N, C-alpha and C positions, 0 to 999 in steps of 0.2 A: 237484158241485164237488170233493168229496174224491177221487173217482176221477181227475178231470182233473189235480189237483195231484200225486197219486201217480204218474200217468203221466209228467208233466213231470220229477218228481224222479228216476225211473228213467232217463229219457233223459239227465239231467244226468251220470250216472255215465259213460256212453259218451262224452259230449262232453268231459268233463274228461280221461279217459284218452287219447282221440285227440289232443287238444290237446297234452298233455304228451309223448306218444310221437313224434308226427310234426311238431311245430311248427305245427300247424293241422289242418284236416280236420274239426273238430267241426261247422262250419257246414253241411257236406253232410248231416249227420244232423238238425241243428237245424231247418232250413227245413221239410222234410216233416213232422217231428214236430209242429212248431207249426201247420202247415196243418191236419193231421188233428185235433189237439187243439182248435183253435179251431172247426173244423167241427162237432165233437161238441157244442160249446156254442151252436151255432146261428148262428155268425158266417158270413156269406155273402160279400157283395161285396168286402169289404176283408180277407179272411182272408190272402191271399198278401202283401199289403203289411204287415200286422201281423206276419206270420211273418218277413219280411225285416228289419224294424226291431228286433223282439225278438231275433232271431238276432244281429244286430250288437251289441246291448247286452249280451247274455250273453257273447259271445266277447270283448268288451272286458275284462271283469273276469276271465274264465277265463285269457286269455292274459297278463294282468297278473301273475297268480299264477305262471304258467309262466315268464314273463320273469324274475321275481325269483329263481326256483330256478336257471334257466340262467345268470343273471349270477353267482350264487355259485359256479357251476362254471367260470366264466371262458369261457363259450361264446358270449357276445354281443359282436359287433363294433360298439360304439356309434358310431364315426366313420362306418361304413357306414349305420347306421340314420339318422343325422343327414342324410346325403346323399340318402336316399330320401324324407325327410319332406316337402319342398315339393310334390313331385308327388303323394305319397300323400294328403296333406290336401286338396289342391285337387281331385284326381280323384275321391276318395271322396265328398266333400261335395257336389260338383256333380252327380255321377251319381245319388246317392241321391234328389235332388230330381226328376231326370228319371224314375227308376223309380217314384217315388211318384205321378207323373202318368200312368203307363202302365197300361192295363188288365191285369187279372190273367192272362188266358190267354196273351198273349205272354210274360209273365214266367215262367209255368209251363213253357211250351215251351222257353224259353232254359235254364231250370234242368235240364230233362230232358236236353237236348243236352250240357250241361256235365257231368252225371253220367256219361253214356256216354263222353265224352272222358276224364274222370278215371279211369274204370275201365280204359279202353284203355291210357292212359299208364302206369298202375301194373302192368298185366299184362306189360309189356315186360321186366320184371326186369332192367333195365340202368340204371346210373347215368349221368347226362349226362356226355358226354366234356368234359374241360376245354377251354375255348376261349381261355384266356389270363388275364390279370389283371383285376381289377375296373376298369371304365371310370371316367371322370371324373364330377364332380358333376352336370353337365348331363344326361348319359346316364342316370345312376342316378335322377335326379329324374324324367326322362321315363318310365323303367321303373316307378317308383313310381306315376306317374299312371295308367299302363295297368293295373297290378296293383290299385290302389285303385279305379279306375273299374269294372273288370269285377267285382271282389269285391263292390262295392256293388250292382250289378245283380242278382247271384244270391244275395246275403245271406251270403257267406262272409267269413272274416277275411283270406284271401289266402295262407295258408301253403302251399297246394298249388301256387301259382304262384311264390312267393318262393324256396322251397327249391331247385327245379330251376334257377332263374335264378342263384342264388348258387353252386350247384355247377358250372354251366357256366362261371362266372367263377373257377373254381379254389378256391373256399372249401371246406374240408373239411366232411364231412357233419354232424358234431356241431356245428360252428360255424354252418353253414348253418341247422340246425334252431333253434339258440339265437337267432341274429340274426333269423330269420323270426318267432319268437315276439314279439319286440319290434316288428317292423314290423306284424305282424298286430294287435297291441294298438292301435297308432296308427290303422290302417285302420278297426278296429271303433269306436274312439272317435269318429272323424270321421263315419263312416257313421251312428252312433247319433244324433249331433246333427242330421245332415241329415234323417233320418227323423222325428225328433221335431218339428222345425220344419215339415217338409212336411205332416205329418198334423195339425198344430195346428188348422187351420181346416176339417178334413174332418168332415162330419156323418155320422151313422149308425154311429159306432164304438161298440163295447161299453163297459160301465162299466170303470173301473180301467185306463184307458189314458192315456199321455202321448204325444200325437201317434200315431205308428204303433208304439209300444212297449207291449205288453200286460204290465202289472206283475205279476199273479199268476204267469204263466208265466216271466217274467224272474227273479223272486225265487227260485222253486223250482229252476229250471235253474242259476242262478248259485250258489246256496248249495251244491248238491251238486257241480257241476262244478269249483268252485274248491277244494273239498276233495280231489277226485280227481286234479286236474292234477299236483300234485307226485308222486303215485304213478305217473302216466304217464311222467314224466321219469325216475324211477328204473328203471322197466321198460325204457325206451329204452336205458339204459346197461348193462343186464344181459341183454337178450333180443335175438337177431338180428332185424333190421327186416323181412326178407323174409317170414317167416311171418305177421307182423302185417299187412303190406300185402296179402297174399293173402286173409286173412280180411276185411279192410276192403273189398277189391274185391267179394267175394261180397255183403257188406252193401249196397254201392252199387248193384249190379245188381238186388237185390231191391227197393230203394227206387225205382229207375228204372222197373222193371216195374210197380210199384204206381201210381206217378204217371202213367205212360203210359196205363194202363187207366182211371184217373180222368179223364184229359184227354179221351179219346175217348168214354168212357161215363160222363159225370158223373151 
């Protein structure tokens, strides 16, 4: 148990830094970290579902810390966050219940595909070209539903989808990252509730779980990541984003390779 908790605590450092620097992205690391950590503890059938639920719960508090720091810097557009919310809450909550009823292997395959897509999109080294002003509330709510729904399926907070969308709508990068942190927090909170409720009646879960949220992993990851998230925000304001993204791409590809090997050779 000590080794597992240490492992989760170290992972929390990277989760917090990524959340602060990029307005999200920690979930990409969280899900495989949790899958392997739970596997070491002998959790089999529901390891991926627990990883998704625990990832959402961890990102909720981590991005809450990031949102507070970004708000103090004036980087959060709260009216935009409010327009996202109806779709985000509905899409995330409903999709989390669908994911909880889906077998683990299709969810693993979907996550691997998402990792490869995320790596490809970040290697393009180009910011999205502005497409105009922010759309109205209905379109933003629909976009929130898509972001929330997909994020819930793969266990991420949604920052890697929200930031490019906001930039495409002519929101400056710093404000896109700050606003994304607030949206990601809401996505994660809704997804956490969905996974907790969906796993409430599931048998065969390990001890110390609330639905599909594994409490020891959640507590270690959250404690460390919330301490590191403000540091990630400060780094984002002082260090060029491009080198950080390149390092992150390398990490994503390593995780994708490891998960692909495990998928075909369990």
